[in-house]
Kinemage of the C-alpha trace (Angstrom):
@kinemage 1
@onewidth
@group {chain A} dominant
@subgroup {mainchain}
@vectorlist {calphas} color= white
{ca unk a 1} P 0.832 -45.019 -10.011
{ca unk a 2} L 1.698 -41.352 -10.536
{ca unk a 3} L -0.983 -40.897 -13.189
{ca unk a 4} L -3.640 -42.242 -10.810
{ca unk a 5} L -2.384 -39.849 -8.133
{ca unk a 6} L -2.982 -36.924 -10.467
{ca unk a 7} L -6.506 -38.148 -11.215
{ca unk a 8} L -7.496 -39.132 -7.669
{ca unk a 9} L -6.358 -36.005 -5.819
{ca unk a 10} L -6.906 -33.504 -8.626
{ca unk a 11} L -4.403 -31.118 -7.034
{ca unk a 12} L -4.343 -29.177 -10.276
{ca unk a 13} L -7.617 -27.679 -9.056
{ca unk a 14} L -5.685 -26.032 -6.200
{ca unk a 15} L -4.451 -23.495 -8.713
{ca unk a 16} L -8.005 -22.314 -9.251
{ca unk a 17} L -8.945 -22.023 -5.626
{ca unk a 18} L -5.682 -20.540 -4.397
{ca unk a 19} L -5.602 -17.841 -7.054
{ca unk a 20} L -9.327 -17.100 -7.240
{ca unk a 21} L -9.714 -16.903 -3.454
{ca unk a 22} L -6.886 -14.388 -3.274
{ca unk a 23} L -4.377 -16.471 -1.285
{ca unk a 24} L -1.387 -14.498 -0.108
{ca unk a 25} L 1.784 -15.416 -2.076
{ca unk a 26} L 3.689 -16.216 1.144
{ca unk a 27} L 0.898 -18.562 2.142
{ca unk a 28} L 1.143 -20.345 -1.213
{ca unk a 29} L 4.922 -20.646 -0.868
{ca unk a 30} L 4.519 -21.932 2.687
{ca unk a 31} L 2.024 -24.524 1.548
{ca unk a 32} L 4.426 -25.550 -1.226
{ca unk a 33} L 7.294 -25.958 1.257
{ca unk a 34} L 5.145 -27.904 3.689
{ca unk a 35} L 3.931 -30.331 1.015
{ca unk a 36} L 7.400 -30.569 -0.536
{ca unk a 37} L 9.183 -31.547 2.675
{ca unk a 38} L 6.439 -33.647 4.249
{ca unk a 39} L 5.601 -35.332 0.923
{ca unk a 40} L 1.957 -35.498 1.984
{ca unk a 41} L -0.784 -35.341 0.780
{ca unk a 42} L 0.383 -34.610 -2.792
{ca unk a 43} L 4.117 -35.289 -2.718
{ca unk a 44} L 6.974 -33.275 -4.137
{ca unk a 45} L 5.834 -33.340 -7.736
{ca unk a 46} L 2.369 -32.249 -6.707
{ca unk a 47} L 3.842 -29.425 -4.643
{ca unk a 48} L 5.766 -28.158 -7.658
{ca unk a 49} L 2.695 -28.337 -9.874
{ca unk a 50} L 0.609 -26.538 -7.261
{ca unk a 51} L 3.085 -23.670 -6.960
{ca unk a 52} L 3.630 -23.488 -10.709
{ca unk a 53} L -0.080 -23.285 -11.449
{ca unk a 54} L -0.640 -20.774 -8.654
{ca unk a 55} L 2.010 -18.490 -10.140
{ca unk a 56} L 1.008 -18.887 -13.798
{ca unk a 57} L -2.779 -19.286 -13.630
{ca unk a 58} L -4.883 -16.580 -15.264
{ca unk a 59} L -8.471 -16.488 -13.936
{ca unk a 60} L -11.354 -16.526 -16.375
{ca unk a 61} L -13.902 -13.720 -16.693
{ca unk a 62} L -16.788 -15.952 -15.615
{ca unk a 63} L -17.436 -19.464 -14.371
{ca unk a 64} L -16.198 -21.508 -11.445
{ca unk a 65} L -12.572 -20.586 -12.146
{ca unk a 66} L -13.178 -16.836 -12.137
{ca unk a 67} L -12.195 -14.513 -9.298
{ca unk a 68} L -14.303 -14.528 -6.155
{ca unk a 69} L -15.849 -11.321 -4.878
{ca unk a 70} L -13.316 -8.732 -3.789
{ca unk a 71} L -14.587 -8.784 -0.188
{ca unk a 72} L -13.877 -12.517 0.047
{ca unk a 73} L -10.416 -12.141 -1.494
{ca unk a 74} L -9.512 -9.286 0.853
{ca unk a 75} L -10.755 -11.225 3.881
{ca unk a 76} L -8.774 -14.316 2.838
{ca unk a 77} L -5.588 -12.372 2.239
{ca unk a 78} L -5.902 -10.388 5.486
{ca unk a 79} L -6.569 -13.549 7.497
{ca unk a 80} L -3.543 -15.242 5.973
{ca unk a 81} L -1.370 -12.159 6.446
{ca unk a 82} L -2.273 -12.033 10.137
{ca unk a 83} L -1.519 -15.737 10.472
{ca unk a 84} L 1.860 -15.344 8.755
{ca unk a 85} L 2.756 -12.401 11.009
{ca unk a 86} L 1.788 -14.334 14.144
{ca unk a 87} L 3.889 -17.332 13.043
{ca unk a 88} L 6.903 -15.165 12.271
{ca unk a 89} L 6.666 -13.383 15.643
{ca unk a 90} L 6.848 -16.727 17.486
{ca unk a 91} L 10.259 -17.525 16.014
């Protein structure tokens, strides 16, 4: 069952997109916590793998798992930073 979960969801690909799109580290940790406690859609083990691969992944120089353009990464990080700030101000 677990092996089919890894194949069907392919959450190991999150490491590529989260790192290469320039996700803010707090956003990645928040996503980990959300998936860890809700156990959906990837469960606790998947949440650990996602965070682990986000923290340890080294982007390639070229190809689909290389870094996106700097403008896109800056926009993504700024958008997430603003979202994090707005969430923290509500509490």
